[in-house]
C-alpha positions as CSV (number, residue, x, y, z in Angstrom):
1,X,-3.1,4.1,-7.7
2,X,-2.6,3.9,-3.9
3,X,-5.2,4.7,-1.2
4,X,-4.0,8.3,-0.8
5,X,-4.2,8.9,-4.5
6,X,-7.7,7.4,-4.6
7,X,-8.7,9.8,-1.8
8,X,-7.3,12.7,-3.8
9,X,-9.3,11.8,-6.9
10,X,-12.5,11.4,-4.9
11,X,-11.9,14.7,-3.2
12,X,-11.4,16.3,-6.6
13,X,-14.8,15.2,-7.8
14,X,-16.5,15.7,-4.4
15,X,-17.5,12.0,-4.0
16,X,-17.4,9.6,-1.1
17,X,-15.5,6.3,-1.4
18,X,-18.1,3.7,-2.3
19,X,-18.4,0.6,0.0
20,X,-18.7,-1.6,-3.0
21,X,-18.2,-1.2,-6.8
22,X,-21.9,-1.1,-7.6
23,X,-23.8,0.4,-10.5
24,X,-25.4,3.0,-8.3
25,X,-22.0,4.1,-7.1
26,X,-20.7,4.2,-10.6
27,X,-23.5,6.5,-11.7
28,X,-22.7,8.9,-8.8
29,X,-19.0,8.9,-9.6
30,X,-19.6,9.5,-13.3
31,X,-21.9,12.5,-12.7
32,X,-19.8,14.1,-10.1
33,X,-16.7,13.8,-12.4
34,X,-18.6,15.5,-15.2
35,X,-19.6,18.3,-12.8
36,X,-16.2,18.8,-11.3
37,X,-13.5,18.1,-13.9
38,X,-13.8,20.2,-17.1
39,X,-13.5,18.7,-20.6
40,X,-10.8,21.1,-21.9
41,X,-8.0,21.3,-24.5
42,X,-6.1,24.3,-23.0
43,X,-2.8,22.5,-22.8
44,X,-2.6,22.4,-26.5
45,X,-2.8,26.2,-26.8
46,X,-0.6,26.9,-23.7
47,X,2.3,24.8,-25.0
48,X,1.9,22.4,-22.1
49,X,3.1,18.8,-22.3
50,X,0.5,16.0,-22.4
51,X,1.6,12.6,-21.1
52,X,-0.6,9.5,-20.8
53,X,1.0,8.4,-17.6
54,X,-0.8,7.9,-14.3
55,X,1.5,10.1,-12.2
56,X,1.4,12.9,-14.7
57,X,-2.4,12.7,-15.0
58,X,-2.8,12.7,-11.2
59,X,-0.7,15.8,-10.9
60,X,-2.6,17.6,-13.6
61,X,-6.2,16.7,-12.6
62,X,-5.9,16.4,-8.8
63,X,-2.7,18.4,-8.1
64,X,-3.3,21.4,-10.4
65,X,-7.1,21.3,-10.6
66,X,-7.2,21.0,-14.4
67,X,-9.2,18.9,-16.8
68,X,-8.3,17.5,-20.1
69,X,-9.5,15.6,-23.2
70,X,-10.7,12.0,-23.5
71,X,-7.3,10.2,-23.1
72,X,-6.5,12.1,-19.9
73,X,-10.0,12.1,-18.3
74,X,-11.1,8.6,-19.1
75,X,-7.6,7.3,-18.6
76,X,-7.4,8.6,-15.1
77,X,-11.1,7.8,-14.3
78,X,-10.4,4.2,-15.4
79,X,-7.5,4.0,-13.0
80,X,-9.7,5.3,-10.2
81,X,-12.5,2.8,-10.9
82,X,-10.0,0.0,-11.0
83,X,-8.6,1.0,-7.6
84,X,-12.2,1.0,-6.3
85,X,-12.8,-2.6,-7.4
86,X,-14.5,-2.2,-10.7
87,X,-13.6,-4.3,-13.7
88,X,-12.3,-1.8,-16.3
89,X,-11.2,-2.1,-19.9
90,X,-10.1,0.7,-22.2
91,X,-11.8,0.8,-25.5
92,X,-10.8,2.6,-28.7
93,X,-13.3,4.5,-30.7
94,X,-13.5,6.6,-34.0
95,X,-15.6,9.7,-33.8
96,X,-18.1,10.6,-36.5
97,X,-17.9,14.1,-38.0
98,X,-20.8,16.2,-39.1
99,X,-20.8,14.5,-42.5
100,X,-21.0,11.0,-41.0
101,X,-17.3,10.2,-41.7
102,X,-15.2,8.3,-39.1
103,X,-12.1,9.8,-37.6
104,X,-8.7,8.3,-37.2
105,X,-8.0,5.1,-35.3
106,X,-7.6,5.7,-31.5
107,X,-9.6,8.9,-32.1
108,X,-11.3,8.5,-28.7
109,X,-11.0,6.5,-25.5
110,X,-14.0,5.2,-23.6
111,X,-14.4,2.7,-20.7
112,X,-16.1,-0.6,-20.4
113,X,-16.9,-1.1,-16.7
114,X,-18.2,-4.2,-14.9
115,X,-19.9,-3.8,-11.5
116,X,-20.2,-6.2,-8.6
117,X,-23.7,-7.0,-9.7
118,X,-22.3,-8.4,-13.0
119,X,-23.6,-5.6,-15.2
120,X,-21.5,-3.9,-17.9
121,X,-21.5,-0.2,-18.7
122,X,-20.0,2.2,-21.1
123,X,-18.5,5.0,-19.0
124,X,-17.3,8.2,-20.7
125,X,-16.4,11.3,-18.9
126,X,-14.2,12.6,-21.7
127,X,-16.5,13.4,-24.7
128,X,-17.8,16.8,-23.8
129,X,-21.5,17.0,-24.2
130,X,-22.6,13.4,-23.8
131,X,-24.5,11.2,-21.4
132,X,-24.5,12.2,-17.7
133,X,-24.6,8.6,-16.6
134,X,-23.0,5.4,-17.9
135,X,-24.8,3.7,-20.7
136,X,-25.7,0.0,-20.5
137,X,-23.3,-1.9,-22.7
138,X,-25.8,-4.7,-23.5
139,X,-29.0,-2.7,-24.0
140,X,-30.0,-2.0,-27.6
141,X,-33.1,0.0,-26.9
142,X,-33.1,3.7,-26.3
143,X,-31.6,4.9,-23.1
144,X,-33.0,8.2,-21.8
145,X,-30.4,10.4,-20.0
146,X,-30.3,14.0,-19.0
147,X,-27.8,14.5,-21.8
148,X,-30.1,13.1,-24.5
149,X,-31.6,9.9,-25.8
150,X,-28.8,7.4,-26.4
151,X,-28.7,4.0,-28.2
152,X,-25.9,1.4,-28.5
153,X,-26.2,-0.4,-31.8
154,X,-24.4,-3.1,-33.6
155,X,-22.0,-1.3,-36.0
156,X,-22.7,-1.1,-39.7
157,X,-24.4,1.3,-42.2
158,X,-27.8,-0.3,-41.6
159,X,-27.5,-0.5,-37.9
160,X,-26.2,3.1,-37.5
161,X,-28.3,4.6,-40.2
162,X,-25.2,6.2,-41.8
163,X,-24.6,5.0,-45.3
164,X,-20.9,5.0,-46.1
165,X,-20.0,5.4,-42.4
166,X,-17.0,3.1,-42.8
167,X,-16.4,-0.6,-42.5
168,X,-17.1,-2.2,-39.1
169,X,-14.9,-4.7,-37.3
170,X,-16.4,-7.8,-35.7
171,X,-18.4,-6.8,-32.7
172,X,-18.0,-3.0,-33.1
173,X,-20.7,-0.8,-31.7
174,X,-22.1,2.6,-32.7
175,X,-23.1,4.9,-29.9
176,X,-25.9,7.3,-31.0
177,X,-27.3,10.4,-29.3
178,X,-30.7,11.7,-30.3
179,X,-30.5,9.5,-33.4
180,X,-27.1,10.7,-34.6
181,X,-24.0,8.5,-34.4
182,X,-21.4,9.9,-32.0
183,X,-18.6,7.3,-32.3
184,X,-17.9,3.7,-33.3
185,X,-16.6,1.7,-30.4
186,X,-14.2,-1.2,-30.8
187,X,-14.7,-4.0,-28.3
188,X,-11.1,-5.3,-28.1
189,X,-9.5,-4.1,-24.8
190,X,-6.6,-1.7,-25.1
191,X,-3.9,-0.2,-22.8
192,X,-3.4,3.5,-22.2
193,X,-0.1,3.4,-24.2
194,X,-2.0,2.4,-27.3
195,X,-3.6,5.9,-27.4
196,X,-0.3,7.9,-27.5
197,X,-0.3,8.3,-31.3
198,X,-4.0,9.5,-31.3
199,X,-3.3,12.0,-28.5
200,X,-0.2,13.2,-30.4
201,X,-2.2,13.7,-33.6
202,X,-5.0,15.6,-31.9
203,X,-2.6,18.0,-30.2
204,X,-0.4,18.6,-33.3
205,X,-2.3,18.1,-36.5
206,X,-3.8,21.1,-38.3
207,X,-6.8,18.8,-39.2
208,X,-7.6,18.1,-35.5
209,X,-10.5,20.1,-34.2
210,X,-8.6,20.4,-30.9
211,X,-5.9,22.5,-32.6
212,X,-8.4,24.7,-34.3
213,X,-10.4,25.9,-31.3
214,X,-10.5,26.3,-27.6
215,X,-13.0,24.6,-25.3
216,X,-13.5,24.3,-21.6
217,X,-16.8,22.7,-20.6
218,X,-18.5,20.9,-17.7
219,X,-22.0,19.8,-16.6
220,X,-23.5,22.2,-14.1
221,X,-25.1,21.3,-10.7
222,X,-28.6,21.8,-12.1
223,X,-28.0,19.4,-15.0
224,X,-27.2,22.0,-17.6
225,X,-23.8,22.8,-19.1
226,X,-21.4,25.7,-19.1
227,X,-18.8,26.2,-21.9
228,X,-16.1,28.7,-22.6
229,X,-15.0,28.7,-26.2
230,X,-12.3,31.3,-26.5
231,X,-14.0,34.4,-25.3
232,X,-17.6,33.2,-25.8
233,X,-19.3,32.0,-22.7
234,X,-22.3,29.7,-23.3
235,X,-24.7,28.5,-20.5
236,X,-27.3,25.9,-21.2
237,X,-29.9,25.3,-18.5
238,X,-31.4,21.8,-17.8
239,X,-34.6,22.9,-19.7
240,X,-32.5,23.8,-22.8
241,X,-32.6,27.5,-22.4
242,X,-29.3,29.0,-23.6
243,X,-27.5,32.2,-23.0
244,X,-24.4,33.4,-24.8
245,X,-22.1,36.2,-23.8
246,X,-18.9,37.6,-25.3
247,X,-16.2,38.3,-22.8
248,X,-14.4,41.6,-23.6
249,X,-11.2,41.6,-21.4
250,X,-8.5,39.1,-20.5
251,X,-9.4,39.6,-16.8
252,X,-13.0,38.5,-17.5
253,X,-11.8,35.4,-19.3
254,X,-9.3,34.4,-16.5
255,X,-12.1,35.1,-13.9
256,X,-14.5,32.7,-15.7
257,X,-11.8,30.0,-15.9
258,X,-11.1,30.5,-12.2
259,X,-14.6,30.9,-10.8
260,X,-16.7,28.6,-13.1
261,X,-14.1,25.9,-13.9
262,X,-11.7,26.1,-11.0
263,X,-8.7,26.6,-13.3
264,X,-6.0,29.1,-12.4
265,X,-4.2,30.5,-15.4
266,X,-1.6,33.3,-15.6
267,X,-2.5,34.1,-19.2
268,X,-5.4,33.7,-21.6
269,X,-4.9,30.8,-24.0
270,X,-5.2,31.6,-27.7
271,X,-5.7,29.3,-30.7
272,X,-2.4,28.4,-32.3
273,X,-3.7,26.8,-35.5
274,X,-5.9,29.3,-37.4
275,X,-5.4,28.0,-40.9
276,X,-5.9,24.2,-41.1
277,X,-4.9,22.6,-44.3
278,X,-7.7,21.0,-46.3
């Protein structure tokens, strides 16, 4: 990523170029990304191509003003942080479902980031509703964040509190939110190309939750969250107060995409996979 592309990325998230790759600057970049770039899976339902390549991701996120899912958002955010002088490694994770079962290998992509102070953080701008700020990689106590109370634990049924949660590799970590495991993080560094198969599965498999539903979501400037799921608009304030509204017309849906998420569409996306196989 060259200097002009860095400037484009920073402009996209409304952030200034940090003078040094500090922890404080990382927190600011992380939050501004979550507020500016939606977590969305619209490409899957608009028959758009998804490529895990830097130039393609730059065009989608900074050129076309779109968002994406974890491989796209964290992949490009990792490139930006690297260009700004941070030490960045891509980590693979498997996401827990509602029954405590782990997903496929390369189910999720998160970032391990090292700052100029020597501290190491888990940065993740591609998980939807998650922490607003990076989580300390080494801390095992609870970490209070506007997005919830998080904990990074040594992986395993006892550590995670999830009997039958799946075998853990050496050094694996479980990331928990409000006491519930979100994903199991492998600690071996990966490259973006390693996630191509996972991205393909999530955009094509009838078992993937991304093919079964539409989502477009971001953190709001007041610390809440706004989410458009199909035609259902959900707004959650920082104090937890929620409002839900059904959008009746295509024009209303397109207006919300444009005005609340900055996404210009010429048609309303619809879910392609309505009958997932068991």
